[in-house]
C-alpha positions in Angstrom: 8.2 12.1 -6.6 6.3 10.0 -4.1 8.4 7.0 -4.7 11.5 8.9 -3.4 9.9 9.0 0.1 8.7 5.4 0.4 11.7 4.2 2.4 11.3 7.2 4.8 7.6 6.4 5.3 8.3 2.8 5.9 11.1 3.6 8.4 9.2 6.3 10.3 5.8 4.6 10.4 7.1 1.0 10.8 5.0 0.4 13.9 1.8 1.5 12.2 2.3 -0.4 8.9 0.6 -3.7 8.3 0.8 -5.9 5.2 2.6 -8.4 3.1 4.8 -8.7 0.1 4.0 -11.7 -2.1 7.0 -13.5 -3.7 7.1 -16.0 -6.6 10.5 -17.7 -7.1 12.1 -15.2 -4.7 10.9 -12.2 -6.8 8.4 -9.7 -5.3 5.3 -9.7 -7.4 2.8 -7.9 -5.2 2.4 -5.7 -2.1 -0.5 -4.7 0.0 0.0 -2.0 2.7 -2.3 -0.9 5.5 -2.1 1.2 8.5 -2.9 -0.4 11.9 -4.0 1.5 15.0 -5.0 -0.1 18.3 -7.1 1.6 21.0 -8.0 0.2 24.4 -11.2 -1.2 22.9 -10.6 -1.7 19.1 -8.1 -2.8 16.5 -8.3 -0.8 13.3 -6.6 -1.7 10.0 -7.0 0.7 7.1 -6.0 -0.5 3.6 -3.8 2.2 2.0 -2.2 0.9 -1.2 -1.0 -2.0 -3.1 0.5 -2.9 -6.3 1.5 -6.0 -8.4 3.6 -7.1 -11.3 1.4 -6.9 -14.4 2.8 -10.2 -15.5 1.0 -11.9 -12.6 -2.2 -9.8 -12.8 -4.3 -12.8 -13.9 -3.8 -14.4 -10.5 -5.8 -11.7 -8.7 -2.9 -11.0 -6.4 -4.9 -8.2 -4.6 -7.5 -10.7 -3.5 -4.9 -13.1 -2.3 -3.1 -10.4 -0.3 -6.3 -9.0 1.1 -7.4 -12.4 2.3 -4.0 -12.9 4.0 -4.0 -9.4 5.6 -7.6 -9.8 6.9 -6.8 -13.3 8.2 -3.8 -12.0 10.1 -5.8 -9.0 11.5 -8.6 -11.2 12.7 -6.2 -13.5 14.5 -4.5 -10.4 16.1 -7.8 -8.9 17.2 -9.0 -12.2 18.7 -5.7 -12.6 20.5 -6.2 -9.2 22.0 -9.9 -9.8 22.6 -10.9 -6.7 20.6 -13.3 -6.1 17.8 -11.6 -5.6 14.4 -12.5 -2.9 12.0 -10.8 -3.4 8.6 -11.4 -0.6 6.2 -11.1 -0.9 2.4 -11.8 2.8 1.9 -14.6 4.1 -0.1 -17.3 1.6 -1.1 -18.6 1.0 -4.6 -16.0 -1.4 -6.0 -17.3 -4.9 -6.8 -14.3 -6.6 -5.2 -14.8 -4.8 -1.9 -18.5 -5.9 -1.8 -17.5 -9.5 -2.4 -15.7 -9.9 0.9 -17.0 -7.1 3.2 -20.0 -5.7 4.9 -20.6 -2.2 6.0 -20.8 -1.1 9.6 -21.6 2.4 10.8 -18.8 4.8 11.4 -19.1 7.0 14.4 -17.6 10.5 14.9 -17.0 11.8 18.3 -17.2 15.5 18.9 -16.1 17.4 21.9 
């Protein structure tokens, strides 16, 4: 199962992972994980996965953690004087449209 490999992924890709774990009373109640990649010109952060304790679902933990991750990424990009590209994946979900705007993707070919 995939969950059997989570610790391996976290260990091997540690430098590329970006995100937070949200705690309430010292108990983890939510997680939002993204991959980060920096080029000489850009800082890219791609949202990968998240999850939350259903007991706390009414608090919209995903929105809270997204805001926190984006805020951190913006500060990091400004510190490095690079444009930030934060990707939520495929568009079409209402929550993505509330806090984002689309920019063109470019594909380089040799």
